C-alpha positions as CSV (number, residue, x, y, z in Angstrom):
1,M,44.1,79.9,4.0
2,E,45.0,79.3,7.6
3,Y,41.4,78.3,8.2
4,G,41.6,75.7,5.4
5,R,44.8,74.3,6.8
6,E,43.2,74.0,10.2
7,N,40.2,72.0,8.8
8,V,42.6,69.6,7.0
9,K,44.5,69.0,10.3
10,K,41.2,68.3,12.1
11,E,40.1,65.9,9.4
12,K,43.4,64.1,9.5
13,K,43.0,63.9,13.3
14,K,39.5,62.5,13.1
15,R,40.6,59.9,10.5
16,S,43.5,58.9,12.8
17,I,41.2,58.5,15.8
18,V,38.8,56.5,13.7
19,S,41.6,54.4,12.3
20,R,42.9,53.7,15.9
21,I,39.3,52.7,17.0
22,I,38.9,50.4,14.1
23,K,42.2,48.8,14.8
24,W,41.4,48.4,18.4
25,V,38.0,46.9,17.6
26,I,39.6,44.4,15.2
27,G,42.6,43.8,17.4
28,L,40.8,43.1,20.6
29,P,39.1,39.9,19.6
30,I,42.3,38.7,17.9
31,G,44.2,39.4,21.0
32,L,41.7,37.7,23.2
33,I,41.7,34.6,20.9
34,A,45.5,34.6,21.0
35,L,45.5,34.9,24.8
36,A,43.0,32.1,25.1
37,L,45.1,29.8,22.9
38,V,48.3,30.6,24.9
39,T,46.3,29.9,28.1
40,V,45.0,26.6,26.8
41,G,48.5,25.7,25.6
42,V,50.0,26.4,29.0
43,M,47.3,24.4,30.8
44,K,47.8,21.5,28.5
45,T,51.6,21.6,29.0
46,V,51.1,21.7,32.8
47,N,48.6,18.8,32.5
48,H,51.1,16.8,30.5
49,F,53.8,17.0,33.1
50,Q,51.4,16.7,36.0
51,Y,50.1,13.3,34.7
52,L,53.1,11.9,32.9
53,I,54.1,8.4,33.8
54,T,57.9,8.0,34.3
55,T,58.3,4.8,36.4
56,E,60.4,2.1,35.2
57,G,58.2,-0.7,33.8
58,G,55.3,1.8,33.4
59,I,53.3,2.4,30.3
60,E,51.7,5.4,28.7
61,E,50.5,4.6,25.2
62,D,48.0,5.7,22.5
63,S,47.5,3.0,19.9
64,Y,45.1,1.4,17.5
65,V,44.4,-2.4,17.7
66,E,42.4,-4.5,15.3
67,L,39.1,-5.6,16.7
68,D,36.9,-7.6,14.5
69,G,37.9,-5.9,11.2
70,Q,38.4,-2.4,12.5
71,M,41.4,-0.6,13.8
72,Q,40.1,0.9,17.1
73,F,41.8,3.5,19.5
74,I,42.9,2.7,23.0
75,N,44.9,4.6,25.6
76,I,46.8,2.6,28.2
77,R,48.3,4.1,31.3
78,G,49.9,2.5,34.4
79,E,53.0,2.6,36.5
80,N,53.7,-1.2,36.3
81,E,52.7,-3.3,33.3
82,N,52.4,-6.4,35.6
83,N,49.5,-4.8,37.6
84,P,45.9,-6.0,37.1
85,V,44.2,-4.4,34.0
86,I,41.1,-2.2,34.2
87,L,39.2,-1.8,30.9
88,Y,36.8,1.2,31.0
89,L,33.7,1.3,28.8
90,H,32.6,4.8,28.0
91,G,28.9,5.9,27.9
92,G,26.7,7.6,25.3
93,P,26.3,5.6,23.2
94,A,29.1,7.2,21.2
95,S,30.4,9.5,23.8
96,P,34.1,8.7,24.3
97,D,35.7,10.4,27.3
98,G,39.1,8.7,27.6
99,F,40.8,12.1,27.1
100,V,39.7,13.2,30.6
101,A,40.0,9.8,32.3
102,H,43.5,10.7,33.7
103,V,41.7,12.8,36.4
104,W,40.4,9.7,38.1
105,E,43.0,7.3,37.0
106,K,45.8,9.2,38.7
107,D,45.1,7.6,42.0
108,L,44.7,4.1,40.6
109,I,47.6,3.8,38.1
110,R,50.0,2.8,40.9
111,D,48.2,-0.5,41.4
112,Y,46.3,-0.9,38.1
113,T,46.9,-0.6,34.4
114,C,44.0,1.6,33.1
115,V,42.8,1.2,29.5
116,T,40.2,3.5,27.9
117,W,38.7,2.8,24.4
118,D,36.9,4.8,21.8
119,Q,34.3,2.2,20.8
120,R,33.3,1.4,17.3
121,G,31.5,4.2,15.5
122,C,32.8,7.1,17.6
123,G,35.7,9.4,18.4
124,R,39.1,8.5,17.0
125,T,37.9,5.0,16.1
126,Y,35.2,6.5,13.8
127,Y,37.7,8.8,12.0
128,R,40.2,6.0,11.5
129,N,37.5,3.8,9.8
130,M,35.3,6.6,8.3
131,E,36.0,5.7,4.7
132,K,35.3,2.0,5.4
133,D,32.0,2.6,7.4
134,P,30.9,6.3,7.0
135,Q,27.3,5.6,8.2
136,N,28.3,3.4,11.1
137,E,26.4,0.4,9.6
138,T,28.6,-1.9,11.7
139,A,28.1,-0.1,15.0
140,T,25.5,-2.3,16.6
141,F,25.0,-3.6,20.2
142,E,25.8,-7.1,19.2
143,Q,29.0,-5.9,17.5
144,A,29.9,-3.9,20.6
145,I,29.9,-7.2,22.6
146,E,32.1,-8.8,19.9
147,D,34.5,-5.9,20.0
148,T,34.6,-6.0,23.8
149,D,35.5,-9.6,23.7
150,A,38.2,-9.1,21.2
151,L,39.7,-6.3,23.2
152,V,39.6,-8.3,26.5
153,D,41.4,-11.2,24.7
154,Y,44.0,-8.7,23.4
155,L,44.7,-7.2,26.8
156,C,44.8,-10.6,28.5
157,Q,47.4,-11.8,26.0
158,R,49.4,-8.6,25.9
159,F,49.7,-8.3,29.7
160,D,49.8,-12.1,30.3
161,Q,46.8,-12.2,32.5
162,E,43.9,-14.7,32.7
163,K,41.3,-12.1,33.6
164,I,40.8,-8.3,33.7
165,I,38.5,-5.9,35.6
166,L,35.6,-4.4,33.6
167,V,34.3,-0.9,34.5
168,G,31.4,0.6,32.6
169,H,29.8,4.1,32.7
170,S,26.2,4.8,31.7
171,Y,25.6,3.1,28.2
172,G,29.0,1.4,28.9
173,T,27.2,-0.5,31.8
174,V,24.7,-1.9,29.2
175,V,27.7,-3.3,27.3
176,G,29.4,-4.2,30.6
177,S,26.5,-6.0,32.2
178,K,25.9,-8.1,29.0
179,Y,29.5,-9.0,28.7
180,A,30.0,-9.8,32.4
181,L,27.0,-12.2,32.3
182,T,28.1,-14.0,29.2
183,H,31.9,-14.0,29.6
184,P,32.5,-14.3,33.4
185,E,35.5,-16.6,32.8
186,K,37.5,-13.6,31.4
187,L,36.7,-11.1,34.2
188,S,37.7,-10.8,37.9
189,A,35.0,-8.2,38.6
190,Y,32.5,-5.9,37.0
191,I,31.8,-2.3,38.2
192,G,28.9,-0.2,36.9
193,I,29.1,3.7,37.2
194,G,25.7,5.2,36.8
195,Q,24.3,1.7,36.1
196,V,21.5,1.5,33.6
197,E,18.5,-0.7,34.4
198,T,15.8,0.7,32.0
199,F,15.2,4.2,30.5
200,D,11.8,4.1,32.0
201,S,13.7,6.0,34.7
202,E,13.5,9.1,32.4
203,L,9.8,9.4,33.5
204,Y,10.7,9.1,37.2
205,S,13.3,11.9,36.7
206,Y,10.6,14.0,34.9
207,E,8.2,13.6,37.8
208,D,10.9,14.8,40.2
209,A,11.7,17.8,38.1
210,L,8.0,18.6,37.6
211,T,7.4,18.5,41.4
212,K,10.4,20.9,41.9
213,A,9.3,23.3,39.1
214,K,5.7,23.5,40.6
215,A,7.1,24.0,44.0
216,A,9.1,27.0,42.6
217,G,6.0,28.4,41.1
218,D,7.4,28.0,37.5
219,D,5.3,27.6,34.3
220,T,5.6,23.9,33.5
221,T,3.5,24.0,30.2
222,E,6.6,23.5,27.8
223,M,8.1,21.0,30.1
224,E,5.0,18.9,30.2
225,A,4.7,19.1,26.4
226,A,8.3,18.0,25.9
227,I,8.0,15.0,28.1
228,E,4.7,13.9,26.4
229,A,6.5,14.2,23.0
230,F,9.2,11.9,24.5
231,R,6.6,9.5,25.8
232,A,5.0,9.3,22.4
233,D,8.2,9.0,20.5
234,P,11.2,8.0,22.6
235,K,14.3,9.0,20.6
236,L,17.4,11.2,21.1
237,E,15.8,14.4,19.8
238,T,12.7,14.2,22.1
239,L,14.8,13.0,25.0
240,M,17.2,16.0,24.7
241,K,14.3,18.4,24.4
242,A,12.7,17.0,27.5
243,R,16.0,17.1,29.4
244,K,16.4,20.8,28.4
245,Y,13.6,21.6,30.8
246,T,14.2,19.0,33.5
247,T,17.9,19.3,34.1
248,K,17.7,22.9,35.5
249,Y,15.9,21.5,38.5
250,Q,18.4,18.6,39.0
251,K,21.8,20.2,39.2
252,A,24.4,18.3,41.2
253,P,26.3,20.5,43.8
254,R,29.6,18.8,42.8
255,E,29.0,18.6,39.0
256,G,32.3,18.6,37.1
257,N,33.0,20.7,33.9
258,A,33.8,18.2,31.2
259,I,34.5,20.9,28.7
260,L,37.1,22.6,30.9
261,L,38.7,19.3,31.7
262,G,38.9,18.6,28.0
263,L,40.4,22.0,27.2
264,K,43.1,21.4,29.9
265,S,43.8,17.8,28.9
266,S,47.0,17.0,27.1
267,Y,45.3,13.7,26.1
268,M,42.7,15.5,23.9
269,G,43.6,15.4,20.3
270,I,42.1,16.9,17.1
271,D,39.8,14.0,16.4
272,D,38.6,14.1,20.1
273,M,37.7,17.8,19.5
274,K,36.0,17.1,16.2
275,W,33.8,14.4,17.6
276,F,33.0,16.4,20.7
277,L,31.8,19.3,18.5
278,S,29.9,16.9,16.2
279,M,27.7,15.9,19.2
280,S,26.2,19.4,19.4
281,N,24.3,18.7,16.1
282,T,21.7,16.4,17.6
283,E,20.0,15.4,14.4
284,A,23.3,14.5,12.5
285,F,24.6,12.8,15.6
286,Y,21.3,10.8,15.9
287,Q,21.4,9.7,12.3
288,L,25.0,8.6,12.5
289,N,24.4,6.5,15.7
290,K,20.7,5.7,15.3
291,E,21.1,2.0,15.7
292,L,22.8,2.2,19.2
293,L,20.7,5.1,20.4
294,D,17.4,3.5,19.5
295,Y,18.5,0.3,21.1
296,T,19.6,2.0,24.4
297,L,16.3,3.8,24.8
298,T,14.4,0.6,24.8
299,V,16.7,-1.7,26.6
300,D,16.0,-3.4,29.9
301,V,19.3,-4.7,31.4
302,R,17.3,-7.3,33.5
303,D,16.5,-9.1,30.3
304,F,20.2,-10.1,30.0
305,G,19.8,-12.2,33.2
306,T,20.3,-11.4,36.8
307,S,22.8,-14.1,38.0
308,Y,26.4,-12.9,37.9
309,K,29.2,-15.4,38.5
310,I,31.8,-12.7,39.5
311,P,31.8,-9.9,42.1
312,V,29.8,-6.9,41.0
313,G,29.8,-3.3,42.3
314,F,27.9,-0.1,41.5
315,I,29.0,3.5,42.0
316,S,26.5,6.3,41.6
317,G,26.3,10.0,42.3
318,S,23.7,10.7,44.9
319,E,22.2,13.3,42.5
320,D,22.2,11.2,39.4
321,W,18.9,11.8,37.5
322,T,20.1,10.3,34.2
323,T,20.3,6.8,35.7
324,P,18.6,7.6,39.1
325,V,19.9,6.0,42.3
326,K,16.5,4.4,43.0
327,Y,16.8,2.3,39.8
328,T,20.5,1.4,40.3
329,Q,19.7,0.2,43.9
330,E,16.7,-1.8,42.6
331,Y,19.0,-3.4,40.0
332,C,21.5,-4.2,42.7
333,D,18.9,-5.7,44.9
334,T,17.6,-7.8,42.0
335,I,20.8,-9.5,40.9
336,S,22.8,-12.3,42.6
337,A,26.6,-12.4,42.7
338,P,29.3,-13.9,44.9
339,K,29.8,-10.3,46.2
340,K,27.9,-7.1,45.4
341,E,27.9,-3.6,46.8
342,F,26.3,-0.3,45.9
343,V,28.0,3.0,46.9
344,T,26.8,6.5,46.3
345,I,29.1,9.5,46.3
346,A,27.4,12.5,47.9
347,G,26.6,15.6,45.8
348,C,27.7,14.1,42.5
349,G,25.6,13.7,39.3
350,H,25.8,11.1,36.5
351,S,29.6,11.1,36.3
352,P,31.0,10.8,39.8
353,Q,34.4,9.9,38.2
354,L,34.7,13.5,36.9
355,D,32.5,15.3,39.5
356,A,34.7,14.0,42.4
357,P,37.6,12.0,40.9
358,D,39.7,11.6,44.1
359,E,36.7,10.3,46.1
360,F,35.7,8.1,43.1
361,A,39.1,6.6,42.9
362,V,39.2,5.7,46.6
363,T,35.7,4.2,46.3
364,L,36.7,2.1,43.3
365,R,40.0,1.0,44.8
366,N,38.4,-0.1,48.1
367,M,35.7,-2.0,46.2
368,L,38.3,-3.7,44.0
369,K,40.6,-4.6,46.9
370,D,37.7,-6.3,48.6
371,Y,36.7,-8.2,45.4
372,T,40.1,-9.3,44.2
373,E,41.9,-10.3,47.4
């Protein structure tokens, strides 16, 4: 009888141990998730107060404005509404990054009112108009220029200014260059970050990566096949496959972490997260933004003209292999303008405004001071 009782006790003890292990196994991930959420929440709260604008006469605003038939999202930040206005055009196409712009705006908002914008067909603007235009049929390059013009007019009227400053990044420089060339009367200066000339530069970047891979003794068979596929059929899918092999050889020493910046940002909302996650599905993203993506891969900005009537500046990361420095320098040398300047920021990649935001802000400030005095 005692033996039987002893076995029952042992079985209960085993079941108890197993139960505790199961609870621990289930509870650990939940605990880690909870810890991660709390950590992100704390970072966002700190971020909110770190970048909060409190000056009298300052502005910090999220809003939707009507631009040619669509309500489109903009963020406005500045310590004095009477300051000159900077309108920032994000890249992609369809890659809004206004929710991390505060890291480079912080050293500019004392003297400028900074405006970021989710362009038609992406980010918060897409979700606001999804029922009206679910397949982005109106998101064309020609429409992007019309929307830019409508937004420039809105900003000039709202802030009682005759002209604003236009700053574009990557694809945003395609829109920015075209607009600056066709509407100089509304701008005091145009600045291109990672200025696009032509996506023939992809093949130049590939040759650099191939040279580095061979020097390292690596097998380049798959890389060469991927770039040949892109050469035969230049589209987002083949481009991203080629870059999967080339980017490992072209890492910038000062490359910022856009995902971490987004997680910490108090400006990142649910729609920003949804759009950011949607970009990981390459095929679906391509189908939704096919018109703009196909256009960008074939555009040559020199075809817009090369004679600017306003001051023009270019800022690039020295290790930018998306829009290589060689091509931006060539474009700068090709154009004419009342003033022009090309500055590289050492060690940065395609997004120097995120890789080295403080240095970028100083560079942009100095450039604008020279252009607008």
